[in-house]
PDB file as gemmi writes it, atoms N, CA and C in Angstrom:
CRYST1    1.000    1.000    1.000  90.00  90.00  90.00 P 1                      
ATOM      1  N   UNK A   1     125.344  16.056 369.034  1.00  0.00           N  
ATOM      2  CA  UNK A   1     124.538  14.727 369.122  1.00  0.00           C  
ATOM      3  C   UNK A   1     124.511  14.197 370.219  1.00  0.00           C  
ATOM      4  N   UNK A   2     123.035  13.868 370.918  1.00  0.00           N  
ATOM      5  CA  UNK A   2     122.592  13.215 371.854  1.00  0.00           C  
ATOM      6  C   UNK A   2     123.386  11.561 371.974  1.00  0.00           C  
ATOM      7  N   UNK A   3     124.003  10.972 372.904  1.00  0.00           N  
ATOM      8  CA  UNK A   3     124.157   9.874 373.152  1.00  0.00           C  
ATOM      9  C   UNK A   3     122.939   8.914 373.454  1.00  0.00           C  
ATOM     10  N   UNK A   4     122.781   7.445 373.674  1.00  0.00           N  
ATOM     11  CA  UNK A   4     121.828   6.843 373.471  1.00  0.00           C  
ATOM     12  C   UNK A   4     122.135   5.721 374.765  1.00  0.00           C  
ATOM     13  N   UNK A   5     121.414   6.020 375.792  1.00  0.00           N  
ATOM     14  CA  UNK A   5     121.640   4.892 377.233  1.00  0.00           C  
ATOM     15  C   UNK A   5     120.141   3.999 377.066  1.00  0.00           C  
ATOM     16  N   UNK A   6     120.782   3.023 377.611  1.00  0.00           N  
ATOM     17  CA  UNK A   6     119.867   1.651 377.583  1.00  0.00           C  
ATOM     18  C   UNK A   6     119.461   1.556 379.371  1.00  0.00           C  
ATOM     19  N   UNK A   7     118.257   1.184 379.794  1.00  0.00           N  
ATOM     20  CA  UNK A   7     117.639   1.004 380.883  1.00  0.00           C  
ATOM     21  C   UNK A   7     118.221  -0.477 381.005  1.00  0.00           C  
ATOM     22  N   UNK A   8     118.263  -0.644 382.466  1.00  0.00           N  
ATOM     23  CA  UNK A   8     118.549  -2.259 382.849  1.00  0.00           C  
ATOM     24  C   UNK A   8     117.510  -3.208 382.147  1.00  0.00           C  
ATOM     25  N   UNK A   9     116.142  -2.796 382.207  1.00  0.00           N  
ATOM     26  CA  UNK A   9     115.143  -3.468 381.888  1.00  0.00           C  
ATOM     27  C   UNK A   9     115.266  -3.708 380.355  1.00  0.00           C  
ATOM     28  N   UNK A  10     115.895  -2.772 379.488  1.00  0.00           N  
ATOM     29  CA  UNK A  10     115.591  -3.018 378.242  1.00  0.00           C  
ATOM     30  C   UNK A  10     116.893  -3.955 377.888  1.00  0.00           C  
ATOM     31  N   UNK A  11     117.910  -3.921 378.638  1.00  0.00           N  
ATOM     32  CA  UNK A  11     118.952  -4.840 378.196  1.00  0.00           C  
ATOM     33  C   UNK A  11     118.157  -6.249 378.924  1.00  0.00           C  
ATOM     34  N   UNK A  12     117.842  -6.252 379.685  1.00  0.00           N  
ATOM     35  CA  UNK A  12     117.093  -7.744 380.388  1.00  0.00           C  
ATOM     36  C   UNK A  12     116.531  -8.516 379.129  1.00  0.00           C  
ATOM     37  N   UNK A  13     115.583  -7.225 378.599  1.00  0.00           N  
ATOM     38  CA  UNK A  13     114.411  -7.802 377.546  1.00  0.00           C  
ATOM     39  C   UNK A  13     115.021  -8.026 376.332  1.00  0.00           C  
ATOM     40  N   UNK A  14     116.179  -7.791 375.958  1.00  0.00           N  
ATOM     41  CA  UNK A  14     117.202  -7.774 374.624  1.00  0.00           C  
ATOM     42  C   UNK A  14     117.621  -9.158 375.032  1.00  0.00           C  
ATOM     43  N   UNK A  15     118.208  -9.735 376.182  1.00  0.00           N  
ATOM     44  CA  UNK A  15     118.801 -11.044 376.451  1.00  0.00           C  
ATOM     45  C   UNK A  15     117.749 -12.004 376.009  1.00  0.00           C  
ATOM     46  N   UNK A  16     116.608 -12.007 376.558  1.00  0.00           N  
ATOM     47  CA  UNK A  16     115.479 -12.846 376.411  1.00  0.00           C  
ATOM     48  C   UNK A  16     114.968 -13.042 374.912  1.00  0.00           C  
ATOM     49  N   UNK A  17     114.673 -12.096 374.319  1.00  0.00           N  
ATOM     50  CA  UNK A  17     114.713 -11.932 372.781  1.00  0.00           C  
ATOM     51  C   UNK A  17     115.741 -12.508 372.114  1.00  0.00           C  
ATOM     52  N   UNK A  18     116.826 -12.522 371.990  1.00  0.00           N  
ATOM     53  CA  UNK A  18     118.052 -13.074 371.668  1.00  0.00           C  
ATOM     54  C   UNK A  18     117.864 -14.740 371.862  1.00  0.00           C  
ATOM     55  N   UNK A  19     117.734 -14.751 373.282  1.00  0.00           N  
ATOM     56  CA  UNK A  19     117.551 -16.351 373.480  1.00  0.00           C  
ATOM     57  C   UNK A  19     116.276 -16.971 372.722  1.00  0.00           C  
ATOM     58  N   UNK A  20     115.137 -16.136 372.580  1.00  0.00           N  
ATOM     59  CA  UNK A  20     114.121 -16.761 372.243  1.00  0.00           C  
ATOM     60  C   UNK A  20     114.402 -16.939 370.504  1.00  0.00           C  
ATOM     61  N   UNK A  21     114.812 -15.872 369.991  1.00  0.00           N  
ATOM     62  CA  UNK A  21     115.244 -15.875 368.793  1.00  0.00           C  
ATOM     63  C   UNK A  21     116.470 -17.193 368.158  1.00  0.00           C  
ATOM     64  N   UNK A  22     117.348 -17.484 369.029  1.00  0.00           N  
ATOM     65  CA  UNK A  22     118.278 -18.474 368.546  1.00  0.00           C  
ATOM     66  C   UNK A  22     117.612 -19.669 368.837  1.00  0.00           C  
ATOM     67  N   UNK A  23     116.659 -19.974 369.901  1.00  0.00           N  
ATOM     68  CA  UNK A  23     115.756 -21.049 369.693  1.00  0.00           C  
ATOM     69  C   UNK A  23     114.914 -21.634 368.900  1.00  0.00           C  
ATOM     70  N   UNK A  24     114.092 -20.204 368.399  1.00  0.00           N  
ATOM     71  CA  UNK A  24     113.244 -20.849 367.300  1.00  0.00           C  
ATOM     72  C   UNK A  24     113.854 -20.551 365.771  1.00  0.00           C  
ATOM     73  N   UNK A  25     114.817 -19.833 365.580  1.00  0.00           N  
ATOM     74  CA  UNK A  25     115.737 -19.534 364.339  1.00  0.00           C  
ATOM     75  C   UNK A  25     116.926 -19.689 364.217  1.00  0.00           C  
ATOM     76  N   UNK A  26     117.368 -19.305 363.157  1.00  0.00           N  
ATOM     77  CA  UNK A  26     118.739 -19.461 362.932  1.00  0.00           C  
ATOM     78  C   UNK A  26     119.461 -18.106 363.343  1.00  0.00           C  
ATOM     79  N   UNK A  27     120.847 -17.745 363.284  1.00  0.00           N  
ATOM     80  CA  UNK A  27     121.481 -16.708 363.762  1.00  0.00           C  
ATOM     81  C   UNK A  27     121.368 -15.703 362.490  1.00  0.00           C  
ATOM     82  N   UNK A  28     120.774 -16.009 361.430  1.00  0.00           N  
ATOM     83  CA  UNK A  28     120.582 -15.016 360.701  1.00  0.00           C  
ATOM     84  C   UNK A  28     119.449 -13.999 360.678  1.00  0.00           C  
ATOM     85  N   UNK A  29     118.504 -14.673 361.173  1.00  0.00           N  
ATOM     86  CA  UNK A  29     117.210 -14.206 361.779  1.00  0.00           C  
ATOM     87  C   UNK A  29     117.491 -13.248 362.879  1.00  0.00           C  
ATOM     88  N   UNK A  30     118.294 -13.751 363.922  1.00  0.00           N  
ATOM     89  CA  UNK A  30     118.074 -12.909 365.004  1.00  0.00           C  
ATOM     90  C   UNK A  30     119.009 -11.647 364.437  1.00  0.00           C  
ATOM     91  N   UNK A  31     120.131 -11.902 363.753  1.00  0.00           N  
ATOM     92  CA  UNK A  31     120.941 -10.516 362.977  1.00  0.00           C  
ATOM     93  C   UNK A  31     119.790  -9.812 362.377  1.00  0.00           C  
ATOM     94  N   UNK A  32     118.996 -10.162 361.807  1.00  0.00           N  
ATOM     95  CA  UNK A  32     118.177  -8.945 360.836  1.00  0.00           C  
ATOM     96  C   UNK A  32     117.305  -8.465 361.895  1.00  0.00           C  
ATOM     97  N   UNK A  33     116.693  -9.379 362.970  1.00  0.00           N  
ATOM     98  CA  UNK A  33     115.572  -8.788 363.556  1.00  0.00           C  
ATOM     99  C   UNK A  33     116.661  -7.545 364.606  1.00  0.00           C  
ATOM    100  N   UNK A  34     117.965  -7.941 364.992  1.00  0.00           N  
ATOM    101  CA  UNK A  34     118.692  -6.977 365.787  1.00  0.00           C  
ATOM    102  C   UNK A  34     119.018  -5.812 364.990  1.00  0.00           C  
ATOM    103  N   UNK A  35     119.437  -6.129 363.735  1.00  0.00           N  
ATOM    104  CA  UNK A  35     119.938  -4.902 362.820  1.00  0.00           C  
ATOM    105  C   UNK A  35     118.898  -3.855 362.507  1.00  0.00           C  
ATOM    106  N   UNK A  36     117.506  -4.295 362.257  1.00  0.00           N  
ATOM    107  CA  UNK A  36     116.299  -3.178 362.358  1.00  0.00           C  
ATOM    108  C   UNK A  36     115.930  -2.637 363.527  1.00  0.00           C  
ATOM    109  N   UNK A  37     116.174  -3.205 364.802  1.00  0.00           N  
ATOM    110  CA  UNK A  37     115.887  -2.575 365.839  1.00  0.00           C  
ATOM    111  C   UNK A  37     117.012  -1.524 366.291  1.00  0.00           C  
ATOM    112  N   UNK A  38     117.992  -2.052 366.047  1.00  0.00           N  
ATOM    113  CA  UNK A  38     119.258  -0.854 366.445  1.00  0.00           C  
ATOM    114  C   UNK A  38     119.274   0.030 365.442  1.00  0.00           C  
ATOM    115  N   UNK A  39     118.906  -0.120 364.245  1.00  0.00           N  
ATOM    116  CA  UNK A  39     118.910   0.853 363.069  1.00  0.00           C  
ATOM    117  C   UNK A  39     117.669   1.820 363.303  1.00  0.00           C  
ATOM    118  N   UNK A  40     116.661   1.672 363.928  1.00  0.00           N  
ATOM    119  CA  UNK A  40     115.517   2.433 364.253  1.00  0.00           C  
ATOM    120  C   UNK A  40     115.982   3.214 365.579  1.00  0.00           C  
ATOM    121  N   UNK A  41     116.414   2.782 366.646  1.00  0.00           N  
ATOM    122  CA  UNK A  41     116.993   3.422 367.603  1.00  0.00           C  
ATOM    123  C   UNK A  41     117.828   4.615 367.025  1.00  0.00           C  
ATOM    124  N   UNK A  42     118.965   4.291 366.505  1.00  0.00           N  
ATOM    125  CA  UNK A  42     119.955   5.049 365.860  1.00  0.00           C  
ATOM    126  C   UNK A  42     119.480   6.230 365.175  1.00  0.00           C  
ATOM    127  N   UNK A  43     118.089   6.072 364.256  1.00  0.00           N  
ATOM    128  CA  UNK A  43     117.296   7.098 363.807  1.00  0.00           C  
ATOM    129  C   UNK A  43     116.773   8.063 364.395  1.00  0.00           C  
ATOM    130  N   UNK A  44     116.805   7.804 365.946  1.00  0.00           N  
ATOM    131  CA  UNK A  44     116.256   8.722 366.773  1.00  0.00           C  
ATOM    132  C   UNK A  44     117.482   9.774 367.080  1.00  0.00           C  
ATOM    133  N   UNK A  45     118.763   9.391 366.955  1.00  0.00           N  
ATOM    134  CA  UNK A  45     119.879  10.569 367.084  1.00  0.00           C  
ATOM    135  C   UNK A  45     119.505  11.428 366.071  1.00  0.00           C  
ATOM    136  N   UNK A  46     119.278  10.835 364.772  1.00  0.00           N  
ATOM    137  CA  UNK A  46     119.174  11.719 363.479  1.00  0.00           C  
ATOM    138  C   UNK A  46     118.150  12.756 363.705  1.00  0.00           C  
ATOM    139  N   UNK A  47     116.522  12.190 364.410  1.00  0.00           N  
ATOM    140  CA  UNK A  47     115.684  12.831 364.270  1.00  0.00           C  
ATOM    141  C   UNK A  47     114.665  12.623 365.608  1.00  0.00           C  
ATOM    142  N   UNK A  48     115.063  13.631 366.518  1.00  0.00           N  
ATOM    143  CA  UNK A  48     114.397  13.148 367.847  1.00  0.00           C  
ATOM    144  C   UNK A  48     112.826  13.328 367.650  1.00  0.00           C  
ATOM    145  N   UNK A  49     112.275  13.898 366.668  1.00  0.00           N  
ATOM    146  CA  UNK A  49     111.061  14.094 366.419  1.00  0.00           C  
ATOM    147  C   UNK A  49     110.270  12.597 365.907  1.00  0.00           C  
ATOM    148  N   UNK A  50     110.943  11.746 365.657  1.00  0.00           N  
ATOM    149  CA  UNK A  50     110.542  10.327 364.723  1.00  0.00           C  
ATOM    150  C   UNK A  50     109.525   9.585 365.782  1.00  0.00           C  
ATOM    151  N   UNK A  51     109.800   9.726 367.096  1.00  0.00           N  
ATOM    152  CA  UNK A  51     108.828   8.970 367.994  1.00  0.00           C  
ATOM    153  C   UNK A  51     107.229   9.358 368.065  1.00  0.00           C  
ATOM    154  N   UNK A  52     106.349   8.640 368.226  1.00  0.00           N  
ATOM    155  CA  UNK A  52     105.212   8.905 368.943  1.00  0.00           C  
ATOM    156  C   UNK A  52     104.845   9.141 369.975  1.00  0.00           C  
ATOM    157  N   UNK A  53     104.097  10.345 370.419  1.00  0.00           N  
ATOM    158  CA  UNK A  53     103.967  10.935 372.215  1.00  0.00           C  
ATOM    159  C   UNK A  53     103.116   9.739 372.827  1.00  0.00           C  
ATOM    160  N   UNK A  54     103.430   9.228 373.728  1.00  0.00           N  
ATOM    161  CA  UNK A  54     102.568   8.193 374.850  1.00  0.00           C  
ATOM    162  C   UNK A  54     101.530   9.221 375.247  1.00  0.00           C  
ATOM    163  N   UNK A  55     101.714  10.174 375.875  1.00  0.00           N  
ATOM    164  CA  UNK A  55     100.617  10.918 376.144  1.00  0.00           C  
ATOM    165  C   UNK A  55      99.565  11.217 375.113  1.00  0.00           C  
ATOM    166  N   UNK A  56     100.232  11.746 373.997  1.00  0.00           N  
ATOM    167  CA  UNK A  56      99.128  11.859 372.746  1.00  0.00           C  
ATOM    168  C   UNK A  56      98.402  10.994 372.168  1.00  0.00           C  
ATOM    169  N   UNK A  57      99.053   9.853 372.408  1.00  0.00           N  
ATOM    170  CA  UNK A  57      98.429   8.518 371.586  1.00  0.00           C  
ATOM    171  C   UNK A  57      97.426   7.704 372.723  1.00  0.00           C  
ATOM    172  N   UNK A  58      97.601   7.890 373.868  1.00  0.00           N  
ATOM    173  CA  UNK A  58      97.198   6.934 374.895  1.00  0.00           C  
ATOM    174  C   UNK A  58      96.615   7.964 375.951  1.00  0.00           C  
ATOM    175  N   UNK A  59      96.845   9.043 375.909  1.00  0.00           N  
ATOM    176  CA  UNK A  59      96.427   9.998 377.245  1.00  0.00           C  
ATOM    177  C   UNK A  59      96.701   9.628 378.704  1.00  0.00           C  
ATOM    178  N   UNK A  60      98.150   9.050 378.555  1.00  0.00           N  
ATOM    179  CA  UNK A  60      98.925   8.731 379.729  1.00  0.00           C  
ATOM    180  C   UNK A  60      99.937   9.781 380.132  1.00  0.00           C  
ATOM    181  N   UNK A  61      99.807  10.477 381.262  1.00  0.00           N  
ATOM    182  CA  UNK A  61     100.672  11.464 381.859  1.00  0.00           C  
ATOM    183  C   UNK A  61     102.127  11.030 381.936  1.00  0.00           C  
ATOM    184  N   UNK A  62     103.047  11.111 380.541  1.00  0.00           N  
ATOM    185  CA  UNK A  62     104.210  10.749 380.519  1.00  0.00           C  
ATOM    186  C   UNK A  62     105.158  11.295 379.433  1.00  0.00           C  
ATOM    187  N   UNK A  63     106.314  11.112 379.627  1.00  0.00           N  
ATOM    188  CA  UNK A  63     106.948  12.176 378.526  1.00  0.00           C  
ATOM    189  C   UNK A  63     107.652  10.807 377.647  1.00  0.00           C  
ATOM    190  N   UNK A  64     107.211   9.808 377.978  1.00  0.00           N  
ATOM    191  CA  UNK A  64     107.571   8.608 376.915  1.00  0.00           C  
ATOM    192  C   UNK A  64     107.168   8.912 375.176  1.00  0.00           C  
ATOM    193  N   UNK A  65     108.378   8.521 374.620  1.00  0.00           N  
ATOM    194  CA  UNK A  65     107.680   8.303 373.301  1.00  0.00           C  
ATOM    195  C   UNK A  65     107.962   6.702 372.953  1.00  0.00           C  
ATOM    196  N   UNK A  66     107.071   6.418 371.584  1.00  0.00           N  
ATOM    197  CA  UNK A  66     107.235   5.170 371.390  1.00  0.00           C  
ATOM    198  C   UNK A  66     107.700   4.927 369.667  1.00  0.00           C  
ATOM    199  N   UNK A  67     108.643   4.257 369.208  1.00  0.00           N  
ATOM    200  CA  UNK A  67     109.091   3.894 367.663  1.00  0.00           C  
ATOM    201  C   UNK A  67     108.425   2.185 367.532  1.00  0.00           C  
ATOM    202  N   UNK A  68     108.068   1.582 366.519  1.00  0.00           N  
ATOM    203  CA  UNK A  68     108.046   0.553 366.416  1.00  0.00           C  
ATOM    204  C   UNK A  68     109.014   0.059 365.546  1.00  0.00           C  
ATOM    205  N   UNK A  69     109.391  -1.292 365.552  1.00  0.00           N  
ATOM    206  CA  UNK A  69     110.489  -1.872 364.804  1.00  0.00           C  
ATOM    207  C   UNK A  69     110.471  -3.299 365.042  1.00  0.00           C  
ATOM    208  N   UNK A  70     110.755  -4.300 364.058  1.00  0.00           N  
ATOM    209  CA  UNK A  70     110.556  -5.601 363.733  1.00  0.00           C  
ATOM    210  C   UNK A  70     109.625  -6.159 364.691  1.00  0.00           C  
ATOM    211  N   UNK A  71     108.471  -5.657 364.649  1.00  0.00           N  
ATOM    212  CA  UNK A  71     107.567  -6.330 365.719  1.00  0.00           C  
ATOM    213  C   UNK A  71     107.662  -6.082 366.976  1.00  0.00           C  
ATOM    214  N   UNK A  72     108.315  -5.275 367.353  1.00  0.00           N  
ATOM    215  CA  UNK A  72     108.316  -4.499 368.677  1.00  0.00           C  
ATOM    216  C   UNK A  72     108.306  -3.058 368.997  1.00  0.00           C  
ATOM    217  N   UNK A  73     107.477  -2.526 370.136  1.00  0.00           N  
ATOM    218  CA  UNK A  73     107.337  -1.103 370.462  1.00  0.00           C  
ATOM    219  C   UNK A  73     108.730  -0.903 371.345  1.00  0.00           C  
ATOM    220  N   UNK A  74     109.344   0.337 371.120  1.00  0.00           N  
ATOM    221  CA  UNK A  74     110.661   0.711 371.801  1.00  0.00           C  
ATOM    222  C   UNK A  74     110.081   1.821 372.360  1.00  0.00           C  
ATOM    223  N   UNK A  75     110.101   1.953 373.729  1.00  0.00           N  
ATOM    224  CA  UNK A  75     109.899   3.184 374.236  1.00  0.00           C  
ATOM    225  C   UNK A  75     111.276   3.643 375.032  1.00  0.00           C  
ATOM    226  N   UNK A  76     111.046   5.111 374.652  1.00  0.00           N  
ATOM    227  CA  UNK A  76     112.216   6.009 374.820  1.00  0.00           C  
ATOM    228  C   UNK A  76     111.651   7.419 375.616  1.00  0.00           C  
ATOM    229  N   UNK A  77     112.649   8.057 376.028  1.00  0.00           N  
ATOM    230  CA  UNK A  77     112.330   9.452 376.301  1.00  0.00           C  
ATOM    231  C   UNK A  77     113.660  10.491 375.905  1.00  0.00           C  
ATOM    232  N   UNK A  78     113.434  11.747 375.650  1.00  0.00           N  
ATOM    233  CA  UNK A  78     114.535  12.549 375.197  1.00  0.00           C  
ATOM    234  C   UNK A  78     114.737  13.241 376.605  1.00  0.00           C  
ATOM    235  N   UNK A  79     115.837  13.251 376.928  1.00  0.00           N  
ATOM    236  CA  UNK A  79     116.798  14.034 378.001  1.00  0.00           C  
ATOM    237  C   UNK A  79     117.463  15.305 377.567  1.00  0.00           C  
ATOM    238  N   UNK A  80     118.052  15.928 378.375  1.00  0.00           N  
ATOM    239  CA  UNK A  80     118.837  17.139 378.031  1.00  0.00           C  
ATOM    240  C   UNK A  80     120.113  16.645 377.452  1.00  0.00           C  
ATOM    241  N   UNK A  81     120.886  15.867 377.406  1.00  0.00           N  
ATOM    242  CA  UNK A  81     121.902  15.192 376.851  1.00  0.00           C  
ATOM    243  C   UNK A  81     122.093  13.575 376.392  1.00  0.00           C  
ATOM    244  N   UNK A  82     120.851  12.917 376.616  1.00  0.00           N  
ATOM    245  CA  UNK A  82     120.737  11.936 375.960  1.00  0.00           C  
ATOM    246  C   UNK A  82     119.492  11.281 375.656  1.00  0.00           C  
ATOM    247  N   UNK A  83     119.417  10.494 374.936  1.00  0.00           N  
ATOM    248  CA  UNK A  83     118.071   9.602 374.507  1.00  0.00           C  
ATOM    249  C   UNK A  83     118.290   8.313 375.539  1.00  0.00           C  
ATOM    250  N   UNK A  84     117.160   8.273 376.289  1.00  0.00           N  
ATOM    251  CA  UNK A  84     117.162   6.996 377.111  1.00  0.00           C  
ATOM    252  C   UNK A  84     116.143   6.031 376.886  1.00  0.00           C  
ATOM    253  N   UNK A  85     116.641   4.773 376.418  1.00  0.00           N  
ATOM    254  CA  UNK A  85     115.777   3.720 376.113  1.00  0.00           C  
ATOM    255  C   UNK A  85     115.438   3.257 377.198  1.00  0.00           C  
ATOM    256  N   UNK A  86     113.745   3.061 377.358  1.00  0.00           N  
ATOM    257  CA  UNK A  86     113.181   2.663 378.634  1.00  0.00           C  
ATOM    258  C   UNK A  86     113.160   1.139 378.585  1.00  0.00           C  
ATOM    259  N   UNK A  87     112.228   0.660 377.595  1.00  0.00           N  
ATOM    260  CA  UNK A  87     112.188  -0.447 377.255  1.00  0.00           C  
ATOM    261  C   UNK A  87     111.762  -0.915 375.964  1.00  0.00           C  
ATOM    262  N   UNK A  88     111.650  -2.250 375.893  1.00  0.00           N  
ATOM    263  CA  UNK A  88     111.164  -2.891 374.417  1.00  0.00           C  
ATOM    264  C   UNK A  88     110.102  -4.000 374.852  1.00  0.00           C  
ATOM    265  N   UNK A  89     108.912  -4.127 374.010  1.00  0.00           N  
ATOM    266  CA  UNK A  89     108.069  -4.665 374.051  1.00  0.00           C  
ATOM    267  C   UNK A  89     107.229  -5.524 372.649  1.00  0.00           C  
ATOM    268  N   UNK A  90     107.251  -6.704 372.760  1.00  0.00           N  
ATOM    269  CA  UNK A  90     106.403  -7.292 371.518  1.00  0.00           C  
ATOM    270  C   UNK A  90     105.504  -6.973 371.155  1.00  0.00           C  
ATOM    271  N   UNK A  91     104.653  -6.901 370.255  1.00  0.00           N  
ATOM    272  CA  UNK A  91     103.674  -6.411 369.661  1.00  0.00           C  
ATOM    273  C   UNK A  91     102.477  -7.510 370.421  1.00  0.00           C  
ATOM    274  N   UNK A  92     102.928  -8.416 370.625  1.00  0.00           N  
ATOM    275  CA  UNK A  92     101.912  -9.464 371.405  1.00  0.00           C  
ATOM    276  C   UNK A  92     101.801  -9.077 372.818  1.00  0.00           C  
ATOM    277  N   UNK A  93     102.654  -8.153 373.504  1.00  0.00           N  
ATOM    278  CA  UNK A  93     102.386  -8.262 374.786  1.00  0.00           C  
ATOM    279  C   UNK A  93     101.655  -7.086 375.303  1.00  0.00           C  
ATOM    280  N   UNK A  94     101.051  -6.978 376.475  1.00  0.00           N  
ATOM    281  CA  UNK A  94     100.403  -5.789 376.972  1.00  0.00           C  
ATOM    282  C   UNK A  94     101.287  -4.654 377.574  1.00  0.00           C  
ATOM    283  N   UNK A  95     101.926  -3.833 376.957  1.00  0.00           N  
ATOM    284  CA  UNK A  95     102.946  -2.770 377.159  1.00  0.00           C  
ATOM    285  C   UNK A  95     102.120  -1.948 378.141  1.00  0.00           C  
ATOM    286  N   UNK A  96     100.891  -1.614 377.641  1.00  0.00           N  
ATOM    287  CA  UNK A  96     100.114  -0.513 378.594  1.00  0.00           C  
ATOM    288  C   UNK A  96      99.901  -1.324 380.226  1.00  0.00           C  
ATOM    289  N   UNK A  97      99.712  -2.381 380.296  1.00  0.00           N  
ATOM    290  CA  UNK A  97      99.641  -2.747 381.471  1.00  0.00           C  
ATOM    291  C   UNK A  97     100.837  -2.849 382.135  1.00  0.00           C  
ATOM    292  N   UNK A  98     101.950  -3.730 381.450  1.00  0.00           N  
ATOM    293  CA  UNK A  98     103.314  -3.539 382.239  1.00  0.00           C  
ATOM    294  C   UNK A  98     103.975  -2.507 382.386  1.00  0.00           C  
ATOM    295  N   UNK A  99     103.815  -1.284 381.536  1.00  0.00           N  
ATOM    296  CA  UNK A  99     104.412  -0.039 381.898  1.00  0.00           C  
ATOM    297  C   UNK A  99     103.682   1.063 383.094  1.00  0.00           C  
ATOM    298  N   UNK A 100     102.290   1.177 382.776  1.00  0.00           N  
ATOM    299  CA  UNK A 100     101.265   1.888 383.278  1.00  0.00           C  
ATOM    300  C   UNK A 100     100.282   1.310 384.256  1.00  0.00           C  
ATOM    301  N   UNK A 101     100.208   0.063 384.253  1.00  0.00           N  
ATOM    302  CA  UNK A 101      99.103  -0.480 384.743  1.00  0.00           C  
ATOM    303  C   UNK A 101      97.798  -0.260 384.426  1.00  0.00           C  
ATOM    304  N   UNK A 102      97.661   0.035 383.289  1.00  0.00           N  
ATOM    305  CA  UNK A 102      96.448   0.206 382.675  1.00  0.00           C  
ATOM    306  C   UNK A 102      95.806  -0.812 381.803  1.00  0.00           C  
ATOM    307  N   UNK A 103      94.994  -1.447 382.122  1.00  0.00           N  
ATOM    308  CA  UNK A 103      94.454  -2.704 381.930  1.00  0.00           C  
ATOM    309  C   UNK A 103      93.554  -2.457 380.306  1.00  0.00           C  
ATOM    310  N   UNK A 104      93.913  -3.399 379.534  1.00  0.00           N  
ATOM    311  CA  UNK A 104      93.339  -3.033 378.104  1.00  0.00           C  
ATOM    312  C   UNK A 104      92.345  -3.997 377.679  1.00  0.00           C  
ATOM    313  N   UNK A 105      92.061  -5.047 378.508  1.00  0.00           N  
ATOM    314  CA  UNK A 105      91.285  -6.081 378.209  1.00  0.00           C  
ATOM    315  C   UNK A 105      89.846  -5.897 378.866  1.00  0.00           C  
ATOM    316  N   UNK A 106      88.789  -6.563 378.433  1.00  0.00           N  
ATOM    317  CA  UNK A 106      87.733  -6.549 379.002  1.00  0.00           C  
ATOM    318  C   UNK A 106      87.634  -7.490 379.999  1.00  0.00           C  
ATOM    319  N   UNK A 107      86.538  -7.202 380.654  1.00  0.00           N  
ATOM    320  CA  UNK A 107      86.561  -8.149 382.025  1.00  0.00           C  
ATOM    321  C   UNK A 107      85.986  -9.705 381.614  1.00  0.00           C  
ATOM    322  N   UNK A 108      85.087  -9.607 380.239  1.00  0.00           N  
ATOM    323  CA  UNK A 108      84.925 -10.833 379.737  1.00  0.00           C  
ATOM    324  C   UNK A 108      85.782 -11.485 379.159  1.00  0.00           C  
ATOM    325  N   UNK A 109      86.730 -11.180 378.335  1.00  0.00           N  
ATOM    326  CA  UNK A 109      88.031 -11.699 377.942  1.00  0.00           C  
ATOM    327  C   UNK A 109      88.919 -12.316 379.239  1.00  0.00           C  
ATOM    328  N   UNK A 110      89.112 -11.337 380.375  1.00  0.00           N  
ATOM    329  CA  UNK A 110      89.822 -12.095 381.616  1.00  0.00           C  
ATOM    330  C   UNK A 110      89.156 -13.184 382.192  1.00  0.00           C  
ATOM    331  N   UNK A 111      87.682 -12.998 382.449  1.00  0.00           N  
ATOM    332  CA  UNK A 111      86.887 -14.237 382.754  1.00  0.00           C  
ATOM    333  C   UNK A 111      86.722 -15.223 382.211  1.00  0.00           C  
ATOM    334  N   UNK A 112      86.823 -15.424 380.670  1.00  0.00           N  
ATOM    335  CA  UNK A 112      87.004 -16.314 379.838  1.00  0.00           C  
ATOM    336  C   UNK A 112      88.473 -17.160 379.998  1.00  0.00           C  
ATOM    337  N   UNK A 113      89.513 -16.095 379.943  1.00  0.00           N  
ATOM    338  CA  UNK A 113      90.975 -16.910 380.070  1.00  0.00           C  
ATOM    339  C   UNK A 113      91.458 -17.085 381.652  1.00  0.00           C  
ATOM    340  N   UNK A 114      90.638 -16.793 382.543  1.00  0.00           N  
ATOM    341  CA  UNK A 114      90.733 -17.024 384.060  1.00  0.00           C  
ATOM    342  C   UNK A 114      91.939 -15.986 384.335  1.00  0.00           C  
ATOM    343  N   UNK A 115      92.182 -14.868 384.161  1.00  0.00           N  
ATOM    344  CA  UNK A 115      93.384 -14.098 384.370  1.00  0.00           C  
ATOM    345  C   UNK A 115      93.011 -13.124 385.393  1.00  0.00           C  
TER     346      UNK A 115                                                      
END                                                                             
């Protein structure tokens, strides 16, 4: 069975998520959210085919796959001897822009929000 390796970006993001959850909710909520995330990541070890291909879903030339857990998209890739967790994005984040530089909002929306 392959081991799981986490990128520094993922680790940094997890710290931010923990801090945010601790600020807004109690410890039990944070523990429940992280249990869902960790269980979902562990499920990749049991079934490497569980992820959705980013290439097939979005037409981006990458070997990344994505799974969804606790309102977050978790991006990973399967390597020869490990499962590499690339990053995690909340469902409200524009992960296509942050990961691949692909804009997903219309010019009209950007003009309205002055972004």
